[in-house]
C-alpha positions in Angstrom: 0.0 0.0 0.0 1.4 3.4 -0.9 1.4 6.2 1.6 -1.5 8.1 0.0 -3.7 5.0 0.2 -2.6 4.6 3.8 -3.6 8.2 4.6 -7.0 7.6 3.0 -7.5 4.4 5.0 -6.4 6.1 8.3 -8.6 9.1 7.5 -11.7 6.8 7.7 -10.9 6.3 11.4 -9.1 9.6 12.2 -11.6 12.1 10.9 -11.2 15.1 13.2 -8.4 17.7 13.4 -7.1 17.6 17.0 -4.1 19.9 16.4 -2.7 21.9 13.5 0.8 23.4 13.6 2.3 25.7 11.0 5.9 26.7 10.8 7.5 29.4 8.6 11.3 29.5 8.2 13.3 32.1 6.4 16.1 30.3 4.5 18.9 32.2 2.8 18.8 29.9 -0.3 15.1 29.0 -0.6 13.4 32.1 0.9 10.3 31.4 3.0 9.6 27.7 3.7 6.2 26.7 5.1 5.4 23.3 6.8 2.3 21.9 8.5 1.8 19.1 11.0 -1.8 17.8 11.1 -2.7 15.7 14.1 -6.0 13.8 13.6 -8.1 12.0 16.2 -10.8 9.4 16.0 -13.2 11.3 18.2 -13.7 15.1 18.3 -12.2 17.0 21.2 -11.5 14.2 23.7 -9.4 11.5 22.1 -5.9 10.4 22.8 -5.7 8.0 19.8 -4.1 10.1 17.0 -2.6 9.9 13.6 -0.1 12.6 12.3 0.6 13.8 8.8 3.5 16.2 8.1 3.5 18.4 5.0 6.7 20.1 3.9 7.3 22.9 1.5 3.7 24.3 1.3 2.7 26.7 -1.5 -0.5 28.5 -2.3 -2.0 27.9 1.2 -5.7 28.5 1.7 -7.1 28.0 5.2 -10.8 28.5 5.8 -13.0 28.2 9.0 -11.3 25.8 11.5 -13.5 26.8 14.4 -15.6 23.6 14.7 -15.1 19.9 15.2 -16.2 18.9 11.7 -15.1 15.6 10.3 -13.0 16.0 7.1 -11.9 13.9 4.2 -8.4 14.6 2.9 -7.7 14.4 -0.8 -4.1 14.1 -2.1 -3.4 14.5 -5.8 0.0 13.7 -7.3 0.8 16.7 -9.5 4.5 15.9 -10.0 3.9 15.4 -13.7 2.7 19.0 -14.0 6.3 20.2 -13.8 5.7 22.7 -11.1 9.0 23.5 -9.4 9.1 22.3 -5.8 5.5 20.9 -5.9 4.6 17.2 -5.9 1.1 17.1 -4.3 -2.1 19.1 -4.1 -3.9 18.6 -0.8 -7.5 19.5 0.0 -10.3 18.8 2.3 -13.0 17.3 0.1 -15.6 17.2 2.9 -15.9 20.8 4.2 -13.2 22.7 2.2 -11.3 23.6 5.4 -8.0 23.9 3.6 -6.2 23.7 0.3 -2.5 23.8 -0.6 0.3 22.4 -2.6 3.4 20.8 -1.0 6.6 19.0 -1.8 6.8 16.2 0.8 4.3 14.3 2.9 5.2 12.0 5.8 3.0 10.1 8.2 3.5 8.9 11.8 1.2 7.2 14.3 
């Protein structure tokens, strides 16, 4: 199973955003670098069982209303063939349109 399929499978159980962390780094060679860590839980607001997805090298970031405990369904599209420099994936929330961005790397942890 590839990691995108694994994320889709895990997202069936871990549907809620428990924590979201953004970082911005100023790099002398690459300029501004944006990363995001998304910690998902299986139950809104009171779960210790989590799944973490890390996104590196974010571009064209759109964040919408994150003020509720809505379930979400992540969509990851491989756009590496589109020849966009530093961009491999387009990531969106297909359920509630909470966010949308492009990124270069995605890693997952339990």
